[in-house]
C-alpha positions in Angstrom: 24.2 1.8 -23.8 20.3 1.5 -22.8 17.6 3.8 -24.5 16.5 5.9 -21.7 12.7 4.8 -22.0 14.5 1.2 -21.2 16.5 2.8 -18.1 13.3 4.8 -16.8 11.7 1.7 -16.8 14.5 -0.1 -15.2 14.4 2.3 -12.4 10.1 2.4 -12.1 10.0 -0.9 -11.9 12.6 -1.8 -9.0 11.5 1.2 -7.4 7.4 -0.2 -7.5 8.9 -3.2 -6.7 10.6 -2.2 -3.6 8.0 0.3 -2.3 5.7 -2.1 -1.0 7.8 -2.7 1.4 8.1 0.9 2.4 6.0 2.9 5.1 2.5 3.8 3.5 0.5 5.1 6.2 1.6 5.7 9.6 -0.5 5.8 13.4 0.9 8.3 16.3 -0.9 7.3 19.5 0.8 8.4 23.2 4.4 8.8 21.9 4.8 6.0 19.8 4.9 5.9 16.3 3.7 3.2 13.9 4.1 3.0 10.5 2.2 0.5 7.9 3.9 -0.5 4.9 2.3 -1.3 1.2 2.5 -5.4 1.6 -0.1 -4.9 4.7 -2.7 -3.2 3.3 -4.2 -6.4 1.6 -4.3 -7.2 -1.9 -3.6 -3.9 -3.7 -0.2 -3.3 -1.6 0.9 -7.1 -2.8 -0.3 -6.4 -6.5 2.1 -3.0 -6.6 5.0 -5.3 -5.7 4.1 -7.7 -8.4 3.5 -5.5 -11.0 7.1 -3.7 -10.3 8.7 -7.3 -10.5 6.7 -7.9 -13.8 8.6 -5.1 -15.8 11.6 -6.3 -14.5 10.6 -9.4 -15.8 9.9 -8.1 -18.7 13.3 -6.4 -19.1 15.1 -9.5 -18.1 13.6 -11.4 -20.6 14.4 -8.6 -23.0 17.8 -8.3 -21.8 18.6 -12.2 -22.3 17.4 -11.6 -26.1 13.9 -12.6 -25.7 11.8 -10.5 -27.8 7.8 -9.8 -27.4 6.0 -10.2 -31.0 6.2 -7.5 -32.9 2.3 -6.9 -32.2 2.7 -6.3 -28.8 5.4 -3.7 -28.3 7.4 -3.3 -24.7 6.9 0.3 -24.6 2.7 -0.5 -24.1 4.0 -3.3 -21.9 5.2 -1.0 -19.8 3.0 1.9 -20.0 0.2 -0.6 -19.2 1.9 -1.8 -16.4 2.5 1.6 -14.8 -1.1 2.7 -15.3 -2.7 -0.5 -13.8 0.0 0.1 -11.0 -1.1 3.6 -10.5 -4.4 2.7 -10.3 -3.9 0.8 -7.3 -1.4 3.6 -5.7 -4.2 5.6 -6.5 -6.8 3.2 -4.9 -4.9 3.2 -1.6 -3.7 6.7 -1.6 -7.8 7.9 -1.6 -9.5 4.8 0.5 -7.4 4.3 3.9 -8.0 0.6 4.5 -10.3 0.4 7.5 -7.8 -1.4 9.8 -5.9 1.6 9.8 -8.2 4.2 9.5 -6.8 7.2 11.9 -3.8 6.8 10.1 -2.2 8.8 8.3 -0.4 9.1 4.6 3.2 8.4 4.4 6.1 8.7 2.0 5.9 5.5 0.8 2.8 5.5 -0.6 4.2 8.7 -2.1 7.5 6.7 -3.9 4.9 4.6 -4.9 2.6 6.7 -7.4 5.9 8.5 -8.6 7.2 5.2 -9.7 4.3 4.0 -11.5 4.0 7.4 -13.5 7.5 6.7 -13.9 6.9 3.4 -15.3 3.9 4.5 -18.0 6.2 7.8 -19.1 9.5 5.1 -19.4 6.7 3.0 -21.7 5.8 6.1 -24.0 9.4 6.4 -23.8 10.5 3.4 -25.1 7.9 2.9 -27.5 8.7 6.6 -29.2 12.0 5.1 -29.2 10.5 1.5 -31.1 9.1 3.7 -34.1 
């Protein structure tokens, strides 16, 4: 059976990667609503996807028997990637790109933020399990 920290890391990595394709911003005009996904918000939206993918990659490697060196604990790698993802999402949360200036924030960016924070928690929990 997998440890709770690892299960949370799987969930957080998957949701973070998929959240790049969710609606981060919406613009309503004349009865029409347009959604902008995280992937289309520039480099940071794409990096959020790749951070989630990197977490999943580390977890797949671990599941297949590959172990990181003892000086590089998996929990800290996951927490570090979650921290970077959190910063990227917070930048997009605070600063809407100029191309989408009249847009408002949508549910996808909040899901991204929660997934990135979940990765931090999962990494810390995994680190506590490794001790």
